[in-house]
N, C-alpha and C positions, 0 to 999 in steps of 0.2 A: 819821379822822372817819367814814368810811363804816362801819367796823366798829362804832364806838360807836352809830351809828344802828341797825344790825342788832341789837345787843345790847339796846338800848332797846325796839325792836319786839318782840323775843323776850320780854322781861320783861312788856311790855304784854299779849302774847298769853297768857302763863302766868297773869297775874292775871285776865284776861278769862274764860278757860276754867275758872278755879278748880281748877287741877290739884292743889293741896294738899288741898283739900276732897275731891276725887274720890279721891285716893290714900288719904286717911284713911278714906273710906267703904269702899273695897275692903279695906283692912287690917282694919277692923272686921268686915266680913262674913267675911273669911278666918279671923279668930280665933274668931268665934262659930260659923260653920257648918263650919269645917274639922274641928272635933271630931265633929260628926255624920257627916261623910263618913268620918272615921277609924273611927268606931264601926261604920258599915255595912261598911267594908272588913274590920274585925276579925271581924264576924259572918260575912261570906262566907268568910273564911279558916278560921274555926273550924268552919263547916258542912262543910268538906272535911277536917276533922281535921288541919289543917296546924299543925305545931309552929312557933311563931314565936320566932326568936332574932335580936334586933336586931344583935348583934355580928357576925353573918355578912354583913349587908347594908350597914350604914351606920356611919360613924364619927361619933358624936354626942358632944356635951359630956355629962359625967357627970350633970348635973342633969336634962337632957332625957331621957337614956337611962333614968334611974331612974324618972321619971314615966311614960314610955311602957311600960316593963316592968311597972310596977304596973298600968297601964291594961290591958295585954294579958293579964296573969295573972288579973285580977279581973273580966274581962268574961265573962259567962256566955252560952252559946248553948243554946237549946232549940228543939225543933220547935213549941213552943206560942206562938211569936210571932204576934200577930194581924196581919191585913192592915192594920188601922188603924195600928198601930205602925210597920210598914214604910212605909206610904204617907206618914205624917207625917214620918218620918225622911228619906225621899227628898225630900219637899217642902222640908223645912228645909235639907238639904244643898245643894239646888239654888239657894238664895238667893244664894250667892256668884256663880254663873254668871249669874243673872238681873241682879245688880247690875253685872257686867262688861258685859253687853249694854247696859244703861242708860247706863253710863259712856261706852262707845264711841259711842253715839248723841249724847251731849252733846258729847264732844270733837270729833267729826267733823261736828257740826251736821246730821246726817241722821236725822231721825225716820222710822222705818219705819212703813208703814201697818198693820203687824200689831197684833193686839189683845194685851192683856196675857196672855190664855190661851195664845196661840201662842208668845209669848216664854217663858212658863213651861214649855211642852212642850219647847222648844229647850233651855232651861237644864237641865231634867231629863235630856234626852238627853246633853248635855255632861257632866253629873255622872256619869251611868252609864258613859259612855265613859272618863272619867277613872278611875273605880274599876276598870273592866275592865282598863285598861292597867296600873294599879298592881298588881292581883292577878296579871295575866299576867306582869308583870316579876318579881314575887316567885317565881312558878313557874319562870321562865326562869333566874333567878339561883340558885335552889335546884338545878335540874337541872345548870347549869354547874358549880356547886360539887361535885356528886357526880361529874361527868365528870372535872373537873380533879383531884380527889383520887384517883380510880381511875387516872388516867394517871400521876400523881405516884407513887402506890404501885407501879405497874408498872415505872416507870423506876428507882426507888430501892430496890426490894426485893431 
């Protein structure tokens, strides 16, 4: 009987906090703004003339792999990108993290006294850190692949 009451209280809490709605909004912002973050990441990698081969890094379903390969091969990089384009891309990509901050405040019922501008700056920093770690992990994985292949060639040659 006690477990049943706990389950009922948990269901009431989930309904009160609107977890399904919040999860849906996070999913929406991930789908919409994840592409912008991916685009900025590709631009950064292409600015360093990095050759991108998804087969080396991830095992993905064929449909996703073909979409990403098309996206990577057809994304152009030039030094002529305007500051306005980069700023609007960073702003758009940071919407996911901004929504995560808003969702956390709703779930934990703790509204921070910060202004929307401060939350936006924090979300931009989170987004830039995320892209930095993604690009950094790409370089680390590429370096490890070279090291491991040279070690393997040394052992088996």
